GUVEXZA-646073 format. One record per residue: z, x, y of N, C-alpha, C, O in turn. Coordinates in steps of 0.001 Angstrom, whole numbers, padded with zeros to 6 digits, always signed. Atoms other than C-alpha are relative to their C-alpha. Layout:
N
ZXYZXYZXYZXY/...
This chain:
282
+001071-000239-000970+029342-010272-039767-000704-000641+000168-000923-000787+001370/+000782+001020-000071+026877-012888-040584+001024-001025+001066+000324-001459+001981/-000711+000630-000481+029629-014877-038969-000053-000217+001581-000227-001192+002312/+000128-000730-001436+029635-013260-035801-000983+000200+000684-000942+000176+001914/+001249+000015-000370+026120-012792-035578-000348-001309+000534-000676-001413+001716/+000158+001330-000548+025658-016396-035241+000723-000562+001013+000287-001405+001797/-000785+000494-001429+028377-016946-032809-000087+000359+001211+000231-000251+002232/+000599-000613-001401+027026-014447-030409-001266-000483+000363-001611-000185+001507/+001210+000268-000378+023637-015974-030445+000072-001588+000514-000881-002244+000933/-000396+001333-000665+025324-019285-029393+000188+000255+001693-000252-000483+002575/+000118-000447-001205+026235-017227-026298-000856-000300+001229-002068-000258+001021/+001280-000238-001001+024521-017603-022749-000222+001397+000061+000504+002348-000227/+000913-001016+000079+021841-015291-022184+000707+000893+001076+000876+002070+000757/-000488-000706-001092+023532-014154-018613+001388+000990-000602+001609+002183-000396/-001150-000712+000655+026812-013385-020617-000324+001171-000776+000224+002261-000613/+000485-001108+001359+025149-011338-023558-000633+001067+000704-000734+002127+000086/+000842-000892-000574+023151-009443-020922+001100+000776+000789+000977+001992+000940/-000927-000964-000508+026420-008482-019038+000531+000897-001121+000359+002110-001000/-000269-000431+000890+027887-007663-022195-000478+001536-000550+000168+002583-000592/+000564-001076+000147+025115-005419-023390-000136+001023+001072-000201+002212+000759/+000226-001176-000890+024704-003611-020147+001206+001399-000014+001134+002627+000026/-001038-000796+000178+028237-002653-020434-000041+001242-001409+000023+002471-001405/+000324-000921+001008+027745-001448-023904-001270+000981-000206-001357+001619-001255/+000857-001131-000456+024627+000781-022636+000268+001080+000530-000116+002227+000304/-000684-001498-000623+026543+002754-020465+000776+000415-000773+000645+001632-000909/-001148-000601+000893+029535+003185-022956-001007+001147-000812-000868+002369-000752/+000733-001066+000855+026699+004613-025430-000342+001211+000903+000013+002337+000555/+000620-001149-000879+024977+006744-022366+001340+000817-000026+001261+001680-000901/-001236-000779-000216+028547+008361-021633+000535+000406-001037+001413+001234-000795/-000992-000175+001369+029917+008702-025202-001067+000660-000873-000535+001316-001769/+000709-000767+001034+026833+010166-027136-000931+001070+000950-001928+000614+001510/+000447-000821-000519+025832+013568-025498-001846+000047-000429-002745-000119+000395/+001091-000080+000282+022702+013970-027730-000876-001379+000725-001500-001151+001761/+000362+001162-000684+021453+010428-026737-000476+000193+001649-001629-000006+002032/-000062+000125-001422+021878+010813-023008-001000+001239+000749-001558+001242+001847/+000995-001079-000405+019932+014395-023204-001257-000470-000153-002084-000021+000640/+001082+000492+000497+017171+012532-024779-000665-000865+001014-001829-000909+001411/+000353+000938-001302+017020+010180-022215-000563+000374+001058-001696-000016+001342/+000124-000940-000669+017093+012391-019651-001319+000876-000020-002197+000844+000842/+001392-000683+000241+014399+014643-020912-001269-001020+000285-002153-000964+001139/+001531+001049-000161+011880+011545-021604-000186-000283+000950-001373-000275+001274/+000183+000804-000946+012352+010107-018849-000554+001719+001386-001510+001670+002159/+000431-001562-000521+011891+014047-017026-001559+000219-000275-002296+000739+000563/+001133-000348+000782+008829+014235-019152-001248-000730+000626-002398-000300+000713/+001118+000897-000392+007048+011216-017660+000307+000238+001638-000122-000713+002291/-000063-000062-001477+008032+012512-013759+000832-001115+000420+000532-001759+001425/-001422+000962-000554+011157+010204-013378+001379+000809+000117+001902+001416-000818/-001525-000657-000178+014550+011577-011805+000475-001209-000660-000144-002264-000799/-000759+001381+000329+017472+009400-013349+000016-000940+001125-000366-002075+000842/-000135+001088-000824+017979+007588-010186-001237-000944-000053-000932-002001+000500/+000846+000636+000125+014590+005991-010829+000216-000776-001218-000108-001946-001419/+000080+000963+001690+015170+004863-014324+001425-000230-000693+001652-000366-001896/-001307+000255+000881+019013+004368-014576+000262-001481+000028+001355-001936-000310/-000097+001526+000666+018580+000765-014894-000312-000215-001129+000224-001148-001726/-000323+000107+001260+017298+001527-018116+000921+000309-000959+000794+000187-002178/-001014-000392+001029+020367+002722-019352+000722-001573-000352+000816-001912-001532/-000179+001122+000625+021762-000887-019223-000714-000830-000998-000189-001326-001995/+000837+000794+000715+018842-002631-020549-000302+000319-001401-000889-000427-002185/+000061-000260+001488+019027-000632-023731+001147-000716-000837+001164-000962-002043/-001002+000722+001038+022375-002402-024383-000437-001590+000215-000251-002442-000653/+000525+001626-000262+020927-005830-022879-001078-000332-001801-000990-001267-002597/+001040-000028+001449+018205-005296-026135+000714-000176-001096+000202-000637-002116/-000579+000095+001366+020793-005216-028519+000720-001192+000230+000495-002139-000523/-000752+001379-000237+023030-007897-027212-000788-001169-000091-000351-002193-000616/+000824+001391-000007+020229-010364-026794-000413-000599-001403-000542-001790-001689/+000781+000203+001110+018837-009929-030210+000645-001311-001050-000129-002017-001696/-000495+001223+000849+021182-012614-032149-000569-001414+000793-000864-002496+000286/+000268+001195-000835+020311-014875-029344-001850-000399-000434-002015-001596-000666/+001236-000533+000150+016393-014171-029998-000507-000261-001268-001622-000746-001461/-000044+000169+001746+016770-014272-033937+000318-001459-000523-000335-002029-001398/-000680+001142+000321+018695-017313-034223+000481-001261+001003+001008-002318+000655/+000029+001128-001084+018898-019383-031172-001415-000457+000465-002504-000199-000048/+001263+000908-000626+016533-021540-028907-000775+001116+000422-000334+002265+000433/+000658-001022-000706+013769-019777-027374+000409+000105+001173+000870-000905+001706/-000304+000198-001417+014418-018334-023885-000970-000440+000999-002134-000521+000605/+000858+000239-000649+012823-019292-021108-001361+001051+000430-000901+002154+000724/+000541-001389-000055+010016-016868-020553-001778-000723+000466-002419-001611-000096/+001356+000291-000856+006625-017246-018300-000729+000835-000198-000351+001999-000327/+001059-000949+000525+003431-015874-019110-000932-000226+001051-001523-001210+001494/+001052-000609-001179+001512-013920-016541-001029+000197-000357-000976+000808-001425/+001239-000467+000411-002166-013524-016857-000429-000616-001208-001389+000110-001463/+000109+000951+001082-002663-015877-020015-001845-000141+000062-002509-000241-000970/+001750-000012+000141-006669-015994-019165-000485+001104-000744-001543+001028-001369/+000969-001200+000915-007291-012480-020795+000186-000753-001414-000834-001003-002057/+000028+000271+000965-005790-013903-023718-000777-001127-001032-000984-001209-002242/+000890+001159+000262-007780-017056-023719-001369+000778-000070-001989+000622-001122/+001406-000494+000333-011135-014952-023147+000147+000720-001639-000775+000417-002396/+000180-000407+001221-010203-013011-026512+000300-001160-000695-000250-000853-001753/+000234+000927+000899-009765-015990-028269-001257-000778-000198-001609-001427-001183/+001355+000734-000192-013013-017295-027080-000925+001091-000337-002058+000630-000200/+000713-000967+000709-014710-013977-028513+000066-000135-001700-000814+000477-002306/-000199+000251+001133-013617-015003-032012+000520+000870-000922+000623+000401-002056/-000076-000779+000919-012581-011955-033660+001523+000550+000087+001851+001735+000017/-001837-000186+000164-008562-012071-033609+000296+001026+001187-000746+001496+001643/-001278-000507-000661-005882-010099-031182+000365+000988-000471+000609+000804-001663/-000932-001092+000408-004349-006690-031645+000794-000068+001474+000285+000254+002548/-000563+000252-001408-001417-007578-028989+000654+001535-000166+000441+002077-001250/-000472-001400-000265+000393-003995-028019+001254+000087+001074+001122-000123+002279/-000855-000268-001112+003507-003359-026364+000875+000850-000294+001399+000710-001400/-000801-000985+000402+005680-000262-026111+001229-000701+000144+001226-001864+000548/-001486-000044-000246+009666-000197-026075+000580-000376+001022+001657+000078+001411/-000683-000141-000783+010079-001569-023557+000648-001786+000711+000312-002847+000185/-000663+001405-000110+011983-004700-021952+000457-000819-001002+001405-000480-001711/-000454+000778+001363+012208-007538-024472-001226-000161-000634-002056-001013-000319/+001271-000071+000869+009562-006583-027119+000427-001166-001063-000487-001919-001400/-000251+000956+000970+011280-008889-029603-000486-001533+000361-000628-002452-000446/-000007+001322-000889+010622-011772-027185-001740-000354+000176-002331-001425+000315/+001295-000275-000377+007088-010390-026711-001230-001466-000829-001989-002311-000354/+001092+000594+000658+005240-011999-029754+000626-001436-000257-000283-002243-000450/-000856+000988-000163+007957-014989-029911-000851-001018+000954-001342-002090+000599/+000526+000944-001236+006524-016370-026454-001456+000125-000390-001726-001054-000621/+001294-000071+000223+002800-015570-027259-000085-001181-001248-000781-002196-001249/+000286+000893+001110+003365-017166-030665+000275-001441+000242-000327-002314-000383/-000169+001410-000568+004648-020261-029020-000885-000572+000920-000871-001801+000992/+000922+000308-000811+002080-020522-026575-001355-000209-000805-002094-001172-000603/+001423+000374+000630-000955-020075-028970+000065-000005-001492-000919+000183-002208/-000022-000097+001633+000250-020190-032492-000662-001630-000323-001768-001813-000830/+000658+001714+000206-000488-024206-032763-001519+000113-000024-002168-000596-000795/+001529+000040+000090-003975-023483-032264-000729+000933-000569-001801+000648-001103/+000977-001133+000463-005142-020027-033256+000802+000656-001314+000433+001717-001819/-000738-000783+000889-002368-019417-035986+000707+000855+000208+000690+001328+001344/-000924-000758-000304+000275-017190-036582-000049+001527+000561-001192+001982+000529/+000386-001135-000700+000724-013726-034867+001004+000575-001215+002118+000123-001480/-000552-000787+001317+001505-011094-038161+000320+001291+000803-000428+001861+001598/-000454-001108-000411+003777-008280-037382+000560+000756-001469+000758+000311-002599/-000803-000641+001176+005288-005512-039411+001200+000300+000290+001556+000680+001405/-001568-000288-000404+008914-005091-039860+000641+000821-001434+000121+000844-002549/-000466-001220+000926+010994-002561-041891+001420-000930-000344+002057-001376+000610/-001277+000474+000215+014089-004195-043680+001177+000726+000197+001293+001921-000076/-001257-000795+000158+017414-003400-043160+000729+000305-001019+000763-000436-002002/-000479-000302+001327+019337-001630-045434+001486-000996-000305+001803-001343-001443/-000822+001118+000516+022259-004019-045298-000122-001063-000084-000787-001618+000791/+000750+000983+000596+022066-007005-047259+000138-001136+000892-000770-001964+000820/-000155+001105-000770+023434-009499-044649-000845+000251+001035-001132-000807+001595/+000693-000298-001128+021294-007856-041913-001341-000298-000532-002015-000969+000249/+001249-000139+000550+018114-007700-044131-000151-001862-000204-001200-002332+000236/+000155+001452+000273+018456-011653-045018-000261-000584+001551-001292-001201+001820/+000209+000527-001058+019163-012468-041299-001377+000514+000844-001628-000058+001905/+001475-000960-000657+015760-010325-040092-000923-000702-000855-001957-000955-000237/+000859+000479+000977+013964-011937-043180-000281-001543+000754-001416-002011+000841/-000152+001472-000070+014902-015557-041902-000754-000094+001721-001523-000959+002139/-000131+000121-001503+014890-014423-037859-001831+000481+000191-002582-000031+001021/+001499-000848-000237+011308-012397-038074-001078-001124-000285-002074-001199+000435/+001036+000812-000057+009428-015329-039506+000415-001171+000593+000724-002149-000088/-000361+001191-000941+010256-017686-036362-001409-000735-000244-002317-000198-000879/+001269+000857+000015+007484-020573-036048-000975+001035+001172-000721+001784+002116/+000973-001202-000141+004122-018904-035574+000240+001582+000252-000229+002239+001180/-000270-001655+000459+005329-015289-036644-000038+000205-001109+000679-000483-001837/+000068-000025+001343+004420-014090-039643+000581+001649-000191+000035+002509+000499/-000338-001513-000077+006341-010564-040612-000171+000161-001275+000354-000517-002159/+000090-000432+001634+004982-008629-043722+000208+001360+000335+000110+001865+001453/-001022-001139+000144+006574-005463-044839-001037+001267+000440-002263+001188+000355/+000760-000868-000265+005620-001987-043582-000453+001011-001130+000007+002113-001429/+000407-000912+001377+003588-000873-046684-001410-000436-000114-001870-001211+000725/+001562-000127-000433-000132-000716-047387-000401-001720-000439-001431-002253-000026/+000073+001587+000025+000284-004655-048641-000058-000682+001203-000867-001600+001340/-000087+000669-001308+001100-005664-045202-000924+000468+000547-001682-000454+000848/+001319-000372-000765-001675-003528-043460-001240-000958-000297-002056-001374+000525/+001096+000475+000864-003967-005171-045776+000031-001604+000546-001016-002126+000930/-000156+001157-000637-002521-008658-044589-000577-000242+001527-001095-001258+001991/+000136-000138-001453-002983-007550-041014-001392-000199+000043-001759-001155+000726/+001504+000055+000154-006801-007092-041725-000341-001414-000110-000915-002025+000792/+000311+001403+000332-007093-010434-043295+000050-001168+001132-000731-002111+001256/-000300+001150-001023-005388-012364-040195-000966+000540+000582-001964-000167+000444/+001062-000421-001127-007616-010488-037897-001696-000419-000257-002394-000979+000588/+000805+000798+000496-010525-011326-039891-000440-001341+000208-001592-001732+000399/-000437+001903-000178-009516-015195-039563-000219-000209+001119-000656-001316+001434/+000138+000488-001304-009658-014967-036235+001342+000193+000678+001329+000048+001900/-001131+000207-000218-005885-014645-035983+000639+001236+001062-000303+001841+001576/-000480-000925-000623-003598-012028-033902+001165+000718-001002+001676+000285-002034/-000863-000778+000637-001361-009264-034819+000652+000583+001215+000170+000547+002347/-000569-000748-001192+001160-007317-032800+000607+001299-000663+001069+001508-001784/-000648-001640+000323+002256-003654-032765+000836+000454+001221+000814-000026+002354/-000592-001039-000920+004400-001172-031079-000631+001550-000047+000106+002463-000419/+000402-001550-000048+002362+002125-030797+000423+000823+000477-000116+001917+000644/-000601-001627-000445+004562+004213-029510+001616+000262-000769+002555+000993-000450/-000750-000334+001267+006757+003990-032515-000597+001168-000490-001806+001359-000355/+000658-000847+000685+006542+007125-034474+000208-000191-001440+001230-000491-002056/+000140+001011+001422+005228+006201-037800+000227+001306-001276+000226+002509-001019/-000021-001280+000774+005640+008250-041075-000851+000781-000294-002030+000469-000129/+001068-000969+000087+004050+011146-041938-001027-000155-000585-000837-000653-001695/+001221+000419+001023+000426+010837-043234-000487-001453+000838-001515-001934+000360/+000332+001007-000455+000081+007755-040989-000236+000297+001595-000455-000709+002269/+000375+000153-001006-000514+009077-037745-000577+001559+000619-000732+002512-000145/+000418-001455-000239-001765+012170-035553+000897+000562+001586+001631-000136+002287/-000554-000486-001145-000612+014368-032659-000974-000313+001148-002148+000057+001105/+000699+000105-001019-001699+013170-029332+001177+000004+001290+002321-000452+001289/-000801+000175-001371-000379+013603-025740+000432-001493+000230-000291-002481+000101/-000244+001216-000647+001761+010929-024460+001297+000579+001214+002371+001012+000796/-000981-000223-001585+003829+011675-020665-000076+001292-000676+000933+001791-001175/+000320-001648-000171+002248+015208-021213+000354+000812-001223-000117+001941-001357/-000325-000591+001170+003659+016135-024417-000224-000621-001294-000248-001836-001494/+000924+000372+001324+002357+015999-027846+000994-001126-000970+002172-000797-001110/-000896+001241+000602+003934+012752-029860-000977-000291-001094-002200-000355-000974/+000397+000310+001324+003321+011973-033441-000359-001521+000119+000579-002309+000004/-000186+001216-000308+001443+008563-032718-001200-000499-001278-002158+000099-001766/+000617+000943+000938+000226+005713-035181-001488-000006+000171-001897-000106+001328/+001326+000400+000201-003466+005398-036186-000265-001511+000051-001080-002149+000717/-000268+001733+000072-002706+001835-036942-000912-000653+000904-002016-001120+000622/+000355+001117-001317-003383+000084-033584-001411-000133-000085-001990-001189-000339/+001216-000447-000157-006754+001909-033210-000908-000447-001129-002064-000806-000907/+000810+000125+001109-007928+001363-036684-000003-001240-000286-001005-001574-000918/+000059+001634+000226-007154-002447-036947-001332-000646+000976-002237-001394+000605/+001143+000357-001083-009363-002839-033461-001577+000190-000640-002536-000561-000817/+001353-000323+000381-011934-000575-034775-000695-000541-001075-001924-000547-001138/+000629+000346+001389-012333-002028-038299-000432-001491+000008-001105-002022-000875/-000032+001658-000010-012275-005752-037213-000756-000503+001284-001197-001648+001381/+000575+000551-001082-013735-005684-033705+001193-001165+000754+000835-002050+001532/-000899+000875-000793-010485-007538-032497+000067+000623+001426-000186+001773+001783/-000323-000609-001614-009753-007202-028866+001395+000259+000102+002241-000220-000653/-001236-000429+000084-006870-005632-027758+000744-000300+001774+000278-000197+002908/-000608+000483-001343-004330-006769-025136+001284+000773+000297+001944+000839-000740/-001354-000673-000264-001196-004822-023736+000805-000945+000596+000440-001611+001564/-000924+000988-000581+001910-006873-023237+001322+000800+000376+001702+001808-000220/-001437-000137-000059+005233-006459-021860+001078-001172+000527+000804-001810+001543/-000731+000908-000279+007853-008703-021539+001213+000544+000890+001968+001351+000349/-001126-000284-000926+010409-008212-018550+001048-000529-000183+000748-001311-001085/-000926+000458-000011+013833-009410-018443+000474-000395+001638+000571+000490+002488/-000140+000141-001554+014715-011356-014957+001474+000164-000053+002120+000173-001101/-001229-000130-000042+017994-010912-013575+000801-000975-000095+000413-002108+000186/-001417+000848+000239+021650-012460-014374-000738-001227-001154-000592-002419-000883/+000397+000668+001035+019897-014024-017570-000857-001189+000183-000931-002205-000507/+001051+001518-000502+017356-016390-015808-001182+000133-001024-002073-000590-000578/+001015-000032+000570+014778-015694-018453-000775+001464-000101-000329+002609-000017/+001080-001214+000237+011799-013439-018970-001332-000464+000636-001653-001568+001077/+001468+000454-000626+008291-013145-017793-000769+001267-000754-000622+002488-000708/+000615-000985+001122+005875-011925-020493-001715+000348+000998-002488-000530+001381/+001068-000498-001031+002946-009767-018296-001122+000375-001140-000731+001071-002077/+001388-000315+000795-000704-009428-020209-000985+000715+000411-001108+000520+001620/+001188-000509-000745-003768-007356-019500-000723+000489-001004-000228+000737-002104/+000939-000606+000675-006695-006076-020881-000221+001354-000148-000015+001924+000924/+000349-001433-000239-007639-002444-021781-000978+000260+001511-001842-000523+001907/+000782-000225-000986-009028-000752-018649-001421+000574-000162-002124+000873+000803/+001087+000075+000741-011937-000112-020926-000098-000046-001265+000901+000318-001886/-000127+000221+000944-013299-000901-024046+000384+001203-001155-000009+002368-001097/-000499-001134+001187-011665+000930-027305-001253+001025-000330-002398+000641-000567/+001127-001043+000698-013638+004289-028305-000050-000365-001543+000764-000899-002297/+000179+000526+001758-015350+003980-031799+000474+001587-000578+000363+001831-001779/-000653-001186+000578-013741+007694-032084+001251-000351-000500+001699-001349+000065/-001372+000234+000287-010384+007585-033745+000803+000436+000893+001700-000244+001392/-000941-000931-000628-008972+010488-031859+000149-000450+001420+001159-000762+002051/-000232+001111-001397-010204+008984-028607+000712-000886+000288+001388-000862+001317/-000678+001128-000268-008802+005615-029219+001333+000348-000014+001868-000128+000987/-001196-000384+000081-005481+006974-030011+000377+000769+001117+001603+000875+001119/-000250-000478-001051-005297+008717-027033+000017-000840+001250+000806-000797+002194/+000149+001000-000906-006566+006036-025097+001121-001367-000064+001612-002046+000838/-001461+000814+000168-003879+003823-026427+001311+000495+000581+002008-000288+001227/-001200-000796-000560-000958+006492-025501-000271-000227+000941+000668-000831+001458/+000564+000223-001427-002992+006201-022136+000541-001268+000623+000964-001326+001778/-000149+001734-000035-002343+002280-022252+001308-000127+000187+001697-000957+001009/-001006+000712+000295+000968+002293-023134+000932+001111+001559+001611+000381+002281/-000183-000495-000963+002087+005122-020279-000357-001215+001202+000554-001729+001851/+000327+001146-000682+000226+002456-018236+000999-000893+000411+001650-001048+001444/-001036+001079+000261+002200-000082-019226+001352+000154+000371+001937-000693+001045/-001403-000195-000201+005552+001443-019114+000206+000406+001542+001232+000040+002116/-000410-000451-001496+005169+003072-015394+000012-001489+000691+000520-001540+001812/+000109+001180-000604+004649-000602-014564+001585-000620+000227+001937-001242+001229/-001702-000041-000158+008682-000903-015193+001020+000625-000668+001836+000135-001449/-000500-001044+000695+010055+002131-016095+001359-000276+000131+001822+000647-000539/-000837+000384+000398+013426+000692-015868+000517-000508-000559+001735-000658-000457/-000261+000777+001272+013325-001177-018713-000480+000301-001380-000533-000436-002365/+000503-000932+001214+011941+001537-021126+001153+000633-000638+002209+001057-000167/-001285-000609+000826+013818+002730-024019-000252+001644+000047-000754+002194-000933/+000106-001347-000537+013789+006393-022385+000751+000769-001540+000130+001675-002096/-001034-000214+000735+016729+006966-025136-000817+000456-001132-000606+001556-001643/+000443+000194+001168+014394+006306-027924-000962+001711-000354-001722+002314+000404/+000788-001293+000339+013064+009653-029967-001161-000008-000357-001365-000059-001569/+001300+000473-000017+009534+009215-029445-000797+001539-000325-001960+001578-000724/+000939-001525+000183+008629+013509-029710+000709-000182-001534-000266+000346-002068/-000580-000538+001007+010622+013620-033171-001281+000361-001395-002474+000060-001389/+000949-000346+000735+009004+014892-036144-000179-001424-001074+000801-002162-001172/+000332+001297+001132+007736+011969-038816+000604+000194-000803+000855+001346-001155/-000703-000241+001066+009635+011056-041450-000800-000061-001366-001827-000677-001079/+000914-000071+001077+007879+011401-045249+000418-001387-000458+001496-001965-000597/-000486+001528+000942+007359+008146-046849-001680+000009-000563-002516+000873-000298/+000993+000347+000485+004473+006457-048829-000723-000432+000780-000375-001369+001498/+000954+000420-001123+001323+006286-046829-000710-001554-000269-001071-001968-001371/+000714+001335-000234-000189+002748-045722-001175+000069+000739-001468-000803+001557/+001223+000134-000690-003425+003855-044564-000865-001099+000066-000805-001630-001043/+000408+001054+000031-005597+000981-043692-001314+000166-000815-002166+001038-000640/+001032+000214+000933-007948-000127-046421-000843-001321+000276-000262-002317+000709/+000942+001106+000037-010748-002562-046368+000028-000788-000793-000792-001705-000782/
């Protein structure tokens, strides 16, 4: 499997996206559970299937492009509105990059690290090691790409993120990810209650770091990507409850910019798993 993974990483991006789109549709029609969740989540956000059908293929593209993103050369990625990041760096308190499961979120951190890492240090991200030994080894190598520092989803990893922000560096999170029990709270997301991480809000509140929203969209026919960046519409609230709701609203806003590339099949409204707590500690 590792050999196949490395071989796939050498294929042209356009071919990977064609293969991935076919795989996405195959899974959509083969799995009634996945298809029902996809349609239900999209409907909750107010979208008919015709409006988000492209997301079926993009879910497969996300999987097919991973070997290239982890082991190959960095694909072409244009950055839009880099000025908001430059303003955040100028404030000197670090940056919390937030992106939902949209487009090529794996490339978001790599592109930002390539652009700002040499001057401002690595971007720290959390990751959960894979259970398969070969995949865990690939991920350990791939997630620590130049300018990216991957830390475990545990208390020690959270502490490293806090230290990075206090050094004036950046961290990256997917705040629409369902956290383990005890590490989140229930908050509205597209009109339905969803268990939502508090980590993103706590990191910004405790360190004074700037919050920057990101979405990395795929261009057609493997022509590369565009990373769109923007500030929160208003400063993050000092209240944790309000800040968590505010971040969910920001994720909704980001997703509505490109609903055809969001992972509508993600189990966003599931019950949280039971796991050792990784609360933010000073």
